[in-house]
C-alpha positions as CSV (number, residue, x, y, z in Angstrom):
1,M,117.6,102.4,98.1
2,R,114.2,103.8,99.0
3,V,111.9,101.8,101.2
4,R,108.3,102.6,101.8
5,V,106.8,100.9,104.8
6,P,103.1,100.9,105.9
7,A,101.6,101.6,109.3
8,T,100.1,98.6,111.0
9,S,97.6,97.7,113.7
10,A,98.1,94.5,115.7
11,N,96.0,92.2,117.9
12,L,92.8,93.4,116.2
13,G,91.0,92.6,119.5
14,P,91.3,88.9,120.4
15,A,94.3,87.8,118.2
16,F,96.9,88.9,120.6
17,D,100.5,88.9,119.2
18,C,99.5,86.9,116.1
19,A,97.4,89.1,113.8
20,G,98.1,92.4,112.1
21,L,96.7,94.7,109.4
22,A,98.7,96.9,107.1
23,L,97.3,100.3,106.6
24,T,97.6,103.0,103.9
25,R,99.8,105.4,105.9
26,Y,103.6,105.3,105.2
27,D,107.0,106.1,106.3
28,E,109.5,106.6,103.5
29,V,113.2,105.9,104.1
30,E,116.1,106.5,101.8
31,V,119.4,104.8,102.6
32,S,122.7,105.7,101.0
33,L,126.2,104.3,101.5
34,L,129.0,106.7,102.4
35,D,132.8,106.4,101.9
36,R,133.3,107.6,105.4
37,G,132.7,105.1,108.1
38,H,130.0,106.9,110.1
39,T,126.2,107.2,110.2
40,E,124.2,110.3,109.2
41,I,120.5,110.4,110.0
42,V,118.0,113.1,108.9
43,A,114.4,112.8,110.1
44,H,111.3,114.7,108.9
45,G,107.7,114.5,110.0
46,E,106.4,112.5,112.9
47,G,109.0,112.2,115.7
48,A,111.6,114.4,114.0
49,D,111.9,116.6,117.1
50,T,112.2,113.7,119.5
51,L,113.9,110.8,117.8
52,V,117.6,110.3,118.5
53,C,119.5,110.6,115.2
54,D,122.6,108.4,115.8
55,E,123.6,104.8,115.6
56,T,120.8,103.8,118.0
57,H,118.1,104.9,115.6
58,L,116.0,101.9,114.8
59,V,116.5,102.0,111.1
60,A,120.3,102.1,111.6
61,R,120.2,99.3,114.1
62,A,118.2,97.1,111.9
63,F,120.4,97.9,108.9
64,R,123.5,96.9,110.9
65,A,121.8,93.8,112.3
66,A,121.0,92.6,108.8
67,C,124.5,93.4,107.6
68,A,125.8,91.2,110.4
69,Q,123.4,88.4,109.4
70,L,124.6,88.7,105.8
71,G,128.3,88.9,106.7
72,W,128.6,92.2,105.0
73,D,130.8,95.0,106.4
74,A,128.9,98.0,105.1
75,P,130.7,101.3,104.9
76,G,129.3,104.6,106.2
77,L,125.6,105.1,106.1
78,R,123.2,108.0,105.4
79,I,119.5,107.6,106.3
80,E,116.8,110.1,105.5
81,A,113.4,109.3,106.9
82,R,110.1,111.0,106.1
83,N,107.7,109.7,108.8
84,A,104.0,109.9,108.6
85,I,103.2,107.1,111.1
86,P,102.5,108.5,114.5
87,Q,105.1,107.5,117.1
88,G,104.3,105.7,120.3
89,R,100.6,105.4,119.5
90,G,100.1,101.7,118.6
91,M,100.4,102.1,114.8
92,G,103.6,100.1,114.3
93,S,106.1,102.9,114.0
94,S,109.0,100.8,115.5
95,A,108.1,97.8,113.3
96,A,108.2,100.1,110.2
97,A,111.6,101.3,111.2
98,V,113.2,97.9,111.7
99,V,111.6,96.5,108.5
100,A,112.9,99.5,106.5
101,G,116.4,99.1,107.8
102,A,116.6,95.3,107.4
103,L,115.1,95.4,103.9
104,A,117.5,98.2,102.8
105,A,120.5,96.1,103.9
106,W,119.3,93.0,102.1
107,A,118.6,95.0,99.0
108,M,121.9,96.8,99.0
109,C,124.2,93.9,99.9
110,P,126.4,93.2,96.9
111,D,126.3,89.4,97.6
112,V,122.5,89.2,97.6
113,E,120.6,88.5,94.4
114,V,117.0,88.3,95.8
115,V,115.8,89.5,99.1
116,D,114.6,86.7,101.4
117,R,111.5,88.2,103.1
118,D,111.3,85.1,105.4
119,A,114.7,85.8,106.7
120,V,113.9,89.5,107.1
121,L,110.7,88.5,109.1
122,R,112.8,86.3,111.4
123,L,115.3,89.1,112.0
124,T,112.8,91.9,112.6
125,T,110.7,89.6,114.9
126,A,113.8,89.0,117.0
127,M,114.3,92.7,117.2
128,E,110.7,93.6,118.0
129,G,110.0,90.6,120.3
130,H,106.8,89.4,118.5
131,P,105.9,89.1,114.8
132,D,102.4,90.7,114.5
133,N,103.4,94.2,113.4
134,V,106.5,93.4,111.4
135,A,104.7,90.6,109.5
136,A,101.9,93.0,108.4
137,C,104.4,95.8,107.6
138,L,106.6,93.4,105.5
139,L,103.9,91.4,103.7
140,G,100.8,93.7,103.6
141,G,97.2,92.9,104.0
142,F,95.8,90.9,106.9
143,T,98.6,88.7,108.3
144,L,98.6,85.7,110.7
145,S,102.0,85.0,112.3
146,W,103.4,82.4,114.6
147,T,106.8,81.3,116.0
148,T,108.6,78.0,116.2
149,D,112.1,76.9,117.3
150,A,113.2,78.0,113.8
151,G,111.8,81.6,114.3
152,A,108.8,83.5,113.0
153,S,106.6,82.6,110.1
154,A,103.6,84.4,108.6
155,D,101.0,84.2,105.9
156,T,98.6,86.8,104.4
157,L,94.8,86.7,103.8
158,R,92.8,89.1,101.6
159,V,90.5,91.4,103.6
160,H,86.9,91.7,102.4
161,D,86.3,94.7,100.2
162,D,83.6,96.0,102.5
163,V,86.0,96.5,105.5
164,L,87.0,100.1,106.0
165,P,89.5,100.8,108.7
166,V,89.5,104.0,110.7
167,V,92.2,104.8,113.2
168,L,91.6,107.3,116.1
169,V,94.8,108.8,117.4
170,P,94.9,110.7,120.8
171,G,97.3,113.4,121.7
172,G,99.2,111.3,124.2
173,T,101.5,108.3,123.8
174,L,102.0,105.0,125.5
175,S,105.2,102.9,125.5
176,T,104.8,99.2,124.4
177,P,106.9,97.9,127.4
178,L,104.7,99.8,129.8
179,A,101.5,98.4,128.2
180,R,102.9,94.9,128.2
181,G,103.9,95.2,131.8
182,L,100.3,95.6,132.8
183,L,99.3,92.1,131.6
184,P,98.9,89.4,134.2
185,D,101.1,86.3,134.1
186,A,98.0,84.0,134.0
187,V,94.4,84.3,132.8
188,P,91.3,82.2,133.7
189,H,90.7,79.2,131.4
190,A,87.2,80.6,130.5
191,D,88.7,83.9,129.3
192,A,91.4,82.0,127.2
193,A,88.7,79.8,125.6
194,F,86.5,82.8,124.9
195,T,89.3,84.7,123.2
196,A,90.5,81.7,121.2
197,G,87.0,81.4,119.8
198,R,86.8,85.0,118.9
199,A,90.2,85.0,117.3
200,A,89.1,82.1,115.0
201,L,85.9,84.0,114.2
202,L,87.9,87.2,113.4
203,V,89.6,85.4,110.5
204,H,86.2,84.6,109.0
205,A,84.8,88.0,109.7
206,L,87.7,90.0,108.1
207,T,87.8,87.8,105.0
208,R,84.3,86.5,104.4
209,E,81.6,88.0,106.6
210,P,82.2,91.5,107.9
211,G,78.8,91.6,109.5
212,L,80.3,89.4,112.3
213,L,83.1,91.9,113.1
214,G,81.4,93.2,116.2
215,E,81.4,89.8,117.9
216,A,84.7,88.8,116.3
217,T,86.6,91.7,117.9
218,E,85.6,90.9,121.5
219,D,88.6,90.3,123.8
220,R,89.3,89.3,127.4
221,L,93.1,89.0,127.4
222,H,94.6,92.4,127.2
223,Q,92.4,95.5,126.5
224,R,90.6,95.6,129.9
225,Q,93.9,94.9,131.7
226,R,95.6,97.9,130.0
227,A,92.7,100.3,130.5
228,A,94.2,102.1,133.5
229,A,97.1,103.3,131.4
230,M,94.9,104.9,128.8
231,P,91.6,105.8,130.4
232,D,90.5,108.2,127.6
233,S,91.0,105.4,125.1
234,A,89.1,102.9,127.3
235,R,86.1,105.3,127.6
236,L,86.0,105.9,123.9
237,L,86.3,102.2,123.2
238,G,83.3,101.6,125.4
239,R,81.2,104.2,123.6
240,L,82.1,103.0,120.2
241,R,81.3,99.4,121.0
242,A,78.1,100.3,122.7
243,A,77.1,102.1,119.5
244,G,77.7,98.9,117.5
245,H,81.1,99.7,116.1
246,A,83.8,97.0,115.9
247,A,86.4,99.0,117.8
248,V,89.6,97.7,119.3
249,V,92.8,99.1,120.9
250,S,95.4,99.4,118.1
251,G,98.4,97.4,119.1
252,A,99.5,98.5,122.6
253,G,97.5,101.7,122.3
254,P,96.5,104.3,123.0
255,S,95.1,104.7,119.4
256,L,91.9,102.8,118.5
257,L,91.1,100.9,115.4
258,V,87.5,100.9,114.2
259,L,86.7,98.3,111.5
260,T,83.8,100.1,109.8
261,R,82.2,98.5,106.8
262,R,80.1,99.2,103.8
263,H,76.5,98.0,104.3
264,P,73.5,97.4,102.0
265,D,71.6,100.1,103.9
266,D,74.2,102.8,103.1
267,P,72.9,105.6,100.8
268,P,73.7,105.2,97.1
269,G,76.9,106.9,96.0
270,D,78.7,106.3,99.3
271,P,81.3,103.7,98.2
272,D,83.8,104.7,100.9
273,G,81.4,104.3,103.8
274,A,81.4,108.0,104.6
275,V,78.2,107.6,106.7
276,R,79.8,105.0,108.9
277,V,82.9,107.1,109.3
278,R,80.8,110.1,110.2
279,E,79.2,108.0,113.0
280,V,82.6,107.3,114.4
281,V,83.7,111.0,114.1
282,D,80.5,112.1,116.0
283,L,81.4,109.8,118.9
284,T,85.1,110.9,119.0
285,P,85.9,113.7,121.5
286,P,87.9,116.8,120.4
287,G,91.6,116.5,120.4
288,W,91.7,113.1,118.6
289,I,92.8,112.7,115.0
290,V,90.5,110.6,112.8
291,L,92.3,108.7,110.0
292,P,90.1,106.9,107.6
293,L,92.5,104.5,105.9
294,G,92.5,101.6,103.5
295,V,94.2,98.2,103.8
296,D,97.6,98.2,102.2
297,P,97.8,95.0,100.1
298,R,101.5,95.0,99.3
299,G,103.5,95.7,102.4
300,A,107.0,97.2,102.3
301,Q,108.3,98.2,98.9
302,V,111.9,98.8,97.9
303,T,113.0,100.8,94.9
304,G,116.5,101.7,93.8
305,P,119.2,101.1,91.3
306,A,118.6,97.3,91.4
307,E,115.1,96.1,92.4
308,R,115.8,92.6,93.9
309,V,113.0,92.1,96.2
310,S,111.0,88.9,95.8
311,S,107.3,88.5,96.5
312,R,108.3,85.5,98.7
C-alpha cells in the first residue's frame, strides 16, 4: 500500500489543540509485507539522516498499534518513506507518520472491507495525545476536533478560496514536549474569555470572511508563553503582525504560518497573491525557508492493490 499524508498546521492562533489545517506538502510512505518476521525501514528526504529506522519508527509503531486494534498478527514489514515535511518544526511530521502507519494497517488487513477513518482518528489521537494535527492530516481541509469519553471526533470545513497559507521554516527545531512544558497550569479568566471569542471568530474568518483573519488569529493562551524557547520566531511573529499579516506559530513551533489572502486591491493577473507573499518574504530574515502552500482538501490518501478507504 502507498499512503500520501499532508503536512498540517495546528492551533491557528487561538484554537489551541482543537483546530488544524492540511497543507499541500506531503510525505509518501510505501508499506509492504514480508514473509520474514522483522521490520525493514528505508527513509529518504527530511529526517533521513536522523530518524531511527527500527521498530520504534513512528510509522512502524502506528502500523503495529493498528494491527493490535484489529486483532491481526501481521508478518514482517518493509516501510519506505519519502519525507518532504520538515521534522520538529511544527508542521505535523509526527502526526503524518502515525496516520500513514495506521491507515496502511487498516487498508492491508485481510479482515477489513472498508477503512474506518473515525477509528483511525481515535487511535492516532491516543498516540499523539491530542487530535488537532492528526484530524487535519487524516481528513484534509480545515478541521475542528474534540474529545469525549469515547475518544476523539472531528469535522471539516471548507476554507475560503481567498486564503493563501505561507509557512516560514527556520533552521532550528523545537520538540513538542518541551514547548508544551512551558505552558502554565492556569490562565486568567479574562485571557480564556478573550481566546474563546477569537477561536469562534477564526471559524467565520477562515470560511466566510478572510478580512477578519488578523483579529481572528490573536491568542493569549500559548504563543507568548512559548516565546522564550523560540526567540527568533517570536520576533518575526511580532514584525509580521505589526505589518498587518495574520501570522501565528505553527503548532508548537518554531515555524510560523501566515494566512495571506487575495484582496480586491491586488493587481490584475495575480491570482495566487504573489504580492502578498512578497510582502511576507521581505519581512523574513535570511536563513528561513518560505513555503507558499495551498490547503489540501482531501487529507491522507491510500492507493494499492485494493482501494478500500471510505470517505467517512
